[in-house]
C-alpha positions in Angstrom: -0.2 -0.2 0.2 1.3 3.4 -0.6 -0.1 6.9 1.0 0.7 10.0 0.3 0.8 12.9 2.4 0.5 16.6 2.5 1.9 18.6 5.1 2.4 23.0 4.4 3.0 22.7 8.0 6.4 20.4 8.5 8.9 21.4 11.3 12.1 23.3 9.3 14.3 22.9 13.0 13.8 19.7 14.0 15.8 20.1 16.9 13.2 22.1 18.6 10.6 20.9 16.8 8.3 20.2 19.5 5.4 22.2 19.3 1.8 20.9 19.2 1.0 21.0 15.5 4.4 19.0 14.7 3.3 16.5 17.7 0.2 15.9 16.3 1.9 15.5 12.9 4.2 13.1 13.8 1.3 10.9 15.7 -0.3 10.5 12.0 2.8 9.9 10.1 3.7 7.0 12.5 0.3 5.7 11.9 0.8 6.0 8.3 3.6 4.6 8.0 2.7 1.3 9.9 0.5 0.8 6.9 2.7 1.1 3.7 5.1 3.1 1.9 5.0 7.1 2.6 5.5 9.7 0.1 5.7 13.0 1.8 4.6 16.1 -0.4 5.7 19.1 1.9 4.9 22.7 0.9 8.0 24.8 1.9 8.7 28.6 2.5 9.7 30.4 -1.3 13.2 30.8 0.3 13.6 26.7 1.0 16.5 25.0 -0.9 14.4 22.6 -3.4 17.4 20.9 -4.9 17.6 17.2 -5.6 20.5 17.3 -3.2 18.9 19.7 -0.8 15.1 17.0 -0.9 17.6 14.0 -0.3 19.5 15.2 2.7 16.1 17.2 4.1 14.7 13.5 3.3 16.6 11.4 5.4 16.5 14.0 8.0 12.9 13.7 8.5 13.1 9.9 8.3 15.4 9.9 11.2 13.0 12.2 13.0 9.9 10.2 12.1 11.6 7.5 12.6 10.0 6.5 9.9 10.9 6.2 6.2 9.7 7.9 4.1 9.7 9.2 0.3 10.2 13.1 0.4 8.6 15.9 -2.2 9.2 19.5 -1.7 7.1 22.3 -3.3 7.8 25.9 -3.1 4.6 28.1 -1.3 3.9 30.5 -3.3 5.6 34.4 -2.3 3.4 36.5 -0.4 2.3 39.3 -2.9 3.9 42.8 -1.2 3.2 45.3 -3.8 -0.5 46.1 -3.4 -1.9 48.0 -0.7 -3.5 45.8 2.4 -6.9 46.5 1.9 -6.8 45.1 -1.6 -5.0 41.6 -0.4 -8.0 41.7 2.4 -10.7 42.5 0.1 -9.6 39.6 -2.5 -10.3 37.1 0.4 -13.7 37.8 1.1 -14.6 36.0 -2.2 -12.7 33.1 -2.3 -10.7 30.9 0.3 -8.0 30.6 -2.2 -6.8 34.8 -2.1 -6.7 34.5 1.7 -3.8 34.8 3.6 -1.8 31.6 4.0 -4.4 29.8 1.7 -2.5 31.6 -1.0 0.4 30.5 -0.5 -0.5 26.9 -1.5 -3.7 27.2 -3.4 -1.2 28.7 -7.1 -1.0 26.4 -10.0 2.2 25.4 -9.2 1.0 23.4 -5.9 -1.4 21.7 -7.2 1.2 20.5 -10.1 3.0 19.3 -7.2 0.1 17.1 -6.5 -0.9 15.9 -9.2 3.2 15.5 -10.3 2.8 12.9 -6.5 -0.6 11.4 -7.5 1.0 9.8 -10.9 2.8 7.0 -8.2 -0.7 6.1 -7.3 -1.1 6.3 -4.0 -4.0 4.2 -2.6 -5.3 7.4 -0.2 -4.2 10.6 0.4 -3.9 12.1 4.0 -4.3 15.9 3.3 -2.9 17.9 7.2 -4.6 21.4 8.0 -7.0 22.8 5.8 -4.0 25.0 4.1 -2.9 21.8 2.6 -6.6 20.9 1.0 -6.5 24.1 -1.2 -4.5 21.7 -4.1 -6.9 18.9 -3.5 -9.8 20.9 -3.5 -8.2 22.6 -7.3 -7.1 19.6 -8.8 -9.4 18.2 -11.2 -7.4 14.7 -11.5 -9.0 12.0 -9.6 -8.1 11.2 -6.5 -8.0 8.1 -4.1 -10.0 8.0 -0.3 -9.0 11.2 0.9 -8.4 11.6 5.0 -8.2 15.2 6.1 -6.8 15.9 9.7 -8.6 19.7 9.9 -7.2 19.7 13.5 -8.8 23.0 14.5 -11.5 24.8 13.6 -10.5 27.4 11.9 -12.9 30.0 10.6 -14.1 29.6 15.3 -9.9 30.8 15.4 -10.2 33.4 13.2 -13.2 35.3 15.2 -11.6 34.8 18.3 -8.2 36.2 16.7 -9.9 38.9 14.9 -11.3 40.1 18.6 -7.9 40.7 20.0 -7.1 43.3 17.3 -7.3 47.0 17.4 -10.4 48.2 15.8 -8.7 49.2 12.7 -11.1 49.8 9.6 -9.0 47.2 7.6 -9.6 45.0 10.3 -13.2 43.9 9.2 -12.3 42.9 6.1 -11.0 40.3 8.0 -14.4 39.3 9.4 -15.9 39.5 5.6 -13.5 36.4 5.0 -15.1 34.2 7.0 -17.9 33.4 5.1 -15.3 31.9 2.0 -13.5 30.4 5.4 -16.2 28.5 6.5 -17.4 27.5 2.7 -13.8 26.2 2.6 -13.5 24.1 5.4 -17.3 22.5 5.0 -16.4 22.1 1.3 -13.3 20.2 2.0 -14.8 18.1 4.4 -17.1 16.7 2.4 -14.5 16.1 -0.3 -12.9 14.3 2.7 -13.6 10.5 3.2 -12.8 10.9 6.6 -12.1 14.3 8.5 -10.4 14.2 12.2 -11.3 16.8 14.4 -8.8 17.1 18.0 -12.1 17.2 20.8 -15.6 15.8 20.9 -16.8 19.5 21.1 -15.5 20.8 18.0 -16.4 17.2 16.5 -20.2 17.7 18.0 -20.4 21.8 16.3 -19.2 20.6 12.9 -21.7 17.4 12.7 -25.0 18.7 14.3 -24.4 21.9 13.7 -23.0 22.1 10.2 -24.7 18.7 9.4 -21.3 17.7 7.8 -20.4 13.7 7.4 -18.0 11.6 8.7 -16.4 13.2 11.3 -14.2 11.5 14.0 -12.0 12.3 16.6 -8.8 11.8 17.3 -7.1 13.6 20.2 -4.0 15.6 20.7 -1.7 13.4 22.8 1.9 12.5 24.2 3.4 10.0 25.4 3.3 9.6 29.2 6.0 10.0 31.2 6.8 8.7 34.7 4.8 10.5 37.1 6.8 13.3 39.3 7.3 14.5 43.2 5.8 18.1 44.1 8.7 20.2 44.5 8.1 22.3 47.6 9.6 25.9 46.0 6.5 28.4 45.1 7.7 28.0 41.2 4.9 28.5 38.8 5.5 27.6 34.8 4.4 28.6 31.4 5.1 26.5 28.4 4.5 27.7 24.8 6.1 28.8 21.6 5.9 32.4 21.4 5.9 32.5 18.0 2.2 31.8 18.4 0.2 35.3 19.1 -2.1 33.0 22.2 1.0 31.7 24.0 2.4 35.5 23.7 -1.0 37.0 24.8 -1.3 34.3 27.2 2.7 35.0 29.1 1.8 38.8 28.7 -1.5 38.4 31.0 0.7 36.0 33.3 3.6 38.2 33.9 2.1 41.9 33.8 -1.9 40.6 35.7 -1.5 37.4 37.5 2.1 37.3 38.9 2.4 40.7 41.0 -0.9 39.7 42.6 0.5 36.2 43.5 3.7 38.3 44.6 1.7 40.4 47.1 0.7 36.8 48.9 3.5 34.7 48.2 7.1 37.4 48.1 9.4 34.4 46.8 7.5 32.7 44.3 9.2 32.6 41.1 7.6 32.1 37.7 9.6 30.5 34.9 8.2 31.1 31.3 9.8 28.6 28.9 9.8 28.2 25.3 11.2 29.8 21.7 11.2 33.3 21.1 10.4 34.3 24.5 11.6 37.8 22.7 8.3 38.0 21.4 6.6 38.8 25.6 6.5 42.3 26.1 8.1 42.1 29.8 11.4 40.3 27.8 13.4 43.2 27.8 12.4 44.7 31.0 13.2 41.1 33.1 11.0 41.3 35.9 12.4 39.7 39.1 11.4 36.8 39.9 10.8 35.9 36.8 12.9 33.4 34.5 13.1 33.5 30.8 15.1 30.1 29.7 14.0 29.8 26.1 13.9 26.8 24.6 13.9 23.5 26.8 15.4 20.4 25.6 15.0 18.6 29.0 11.3 18.8 29.6 11.7 16.2 32.8 13.8 18.6 34.3 11.3 21.8 33.2 8.4 19.8 35.2 10.6 18.7 38.3 11.4 22.8 39.0 7.5 23.5 38.4 5.0 23.0 41.5 2.1 24.9 39.1 1.4 24.6 35.9 -0.1 27.3 34.5 -2.5 27.7 30.8 -4.0 31.4 30.7 -4.6 31.1 27.0 -7.7 33.6 25.9 -7.8 32.6 22.3 -7.2 30.3 19.3 -8.7 26.5 18.7 -8.3 23.3 19.3 -6.6 21.6 22.5 -4.0 23.1 24.2 -1.3 20.0 24.3 0.8 22.4 27.1 -2.3 21.1 29.4 -2.5 17.9 28.2 1.4 17.4 28.9 1.5 19.1 32.3 -1.4 16.0 33.4 0.4 13.1 32.4 3.6 14.6 34.2 1.1 14.8 37.5 1.3 18.5 37.9 -1.9 20.8 39.5 -2.9 23.3 36.8 -4.1 26.6 36.8 -6.2 27.2 33.3 -8.8 29.4 31.7 -11.6 28.4 30.0 -10.2 28.7 26.7 -6.9 27.1 27.7 -9.1 24.0 28.8 -11.7 23.8 26.1 -12.3 20.6 24.5 -10.3 18.4 27.3 -11.9 15.3 28.7 -10.9 16.7 32.0 -13.1 18.3 34.8 -12.8 21.3 36.5 -11.9 21.4 40.6 -11.2 17.5 40.1 -8.8 17.4 37.4 -7.6 21.4 37.0 -8.7 24.6 38.4 -10.2 27.0 36.3 -9.9 30.6 36.6 -10.5 33.5 34.3 -10.1 36.5 35.4 -6.7 38.1 36.6 -7.5 38.0 39.8 -9.1 34.6 40.1 -6.4 33.3 38.3 -3.7 34.6 40.9 -5.8 33.8 44.2 -5.8 29.3 42.4 -2.3 29.8 41.8 -1.7 31.0 45.9 -3.9 28.5 47.0 -1.3 25.6 45.5 1.5 27.4 46.0 0.4 26.5 49.6 -2.0 24.2 50.2 0.3 20.3 49.1 -3.2 18.1 49.8 -5.3 20.6 47.0 -2.0 19.6 44.5 -1.9 16.0 45.2 -5.3 15.5 44.4 -5.6 17.4 41.5 -2.4 16.5 40.3 -3.3 12.7 40.7 -6.2 13.0 39.1 -4.5 15.2 36.0 -2.7 12.3 35.5 -5.0 10.1 35.7 -7.5 11.6 32.9 -3.9 11.8 30.6 -3.5 8.4 30.7 -6.6 7.3 30.0 -7.6 10.3 26.7 -4.7 10.9 25.7 -2.1 8.1 25.7 0.0 8.6 22.7 0.2 4.9 22.0 -3.1 4.4 22.1 -4.0 7.0 20.0 -1.6 6.1 17.2 -3.4 3.0 16.8 -6.9 4.5 16.9 -5.8 6.6 14.1 -4.3 3.2 11.9 -7.6 1.4 12.6 -10.0 4.4 11.3 -7.7 4.6 8.4 -7.7 0.8 7.9 -11.7 0.9 8.2 -12.1 3.1 5.6 -9.7 1.6 3.1 -10.9 -2.0 4.0 -14.0 -1.2 2.3 -12.7 -1.1 -1.3 -13.7 2.8 -2.1 -13.6 3.7 -5.7 -11.1 6.5 -6.4 -13.3 9.9 -6.1 -13.3 12.9 -9.0 -14.2 16.6 -8.7 -16.6 17.4 -11.2 -15.5 20.8 -12.1 -13.0 23.0 -10.9 -13.8 25.0 -8.3 -12.1 28.1 -8.8 -9.5 29.1 -11.2 -5.5 29.0 -9.2 -4.0 31.9 -8.2 -1.2 33.5 -11.3 
């Protein structure tokens, strides 16, 4: 069996590729690699070297990274146009998903032709990782094998939440006007797919009941379950994330500027660890506030969690589910999270974690955990049990494998798109 895997979100620096999106991608790659030969088509930055020698080198590196033998194909994304005014660039996206930021980069004839080149190898199945990578599939007129689609997050919900954080500039309203085309693109992609995967039951219910979309299945984000850890006595809080991601930057700003000062009023010796790549994107980074440590990328997560008494997850917008919450739970750490931070997870507030939204409530919960060993112990044990039950990576990889096998055993005929939905962007 041959399977073609397509993504526009492949990791570039394999030494630091531990963000949630890369972890989720790795689960699917492992499951697909168990089923047969795996061709991988990656849409990459326009400035990446795509010469034959570079492809061979990258193929070997990714095979080692995923521990799966792959056949690699690279295609540059389209360059972002900079000549026209921003309002014009945003206005064109009102009428078509294929003209919206990000999606336009995978919607030109070059990306469609790269897909069609790989289809000539006659894969038995096509796996599409996220909506951006689905654009060439929607644009081609070539017959397709069964299509498996990992939507992961619901993109229009994520966009609306992001827009609410922006300042009220007139051109930002053009993003709101793009939402119907984005919704159309998501629905069209799901209907094109033989099976669509989403990361939470909440999102699955939304798609199947509100939008009446077929063949949507939950595949949660997951991690390899680590060894449980003892509770450190030091009053140390921790936020882990990648700070190229806007919701993580906002979460760090909120925690440092609004929450931590309130904690220090009651626990002056408290410390806050901000762990993860690109902390210079955080407002307070240059100020070096007292008792706040910016670690940068952390190679040894076990050591990081050993230092941390309380895990914080103050996310206020975004979509999907937070791997950082699952990971902290798996380590048996007591967690304080916002409603959006805990959204979609099979974890119960006040049993498995503390749910607090305002800065005052969030700080009070952290103070309580810094002082109360019994509460920490109870929440940590319950959180770890929930992670083992619902988010063990080994179980989820097996689930993915079973889902794909169950569809392929039905011997579905190839599906052809009867008409081109939209001309490729030139």
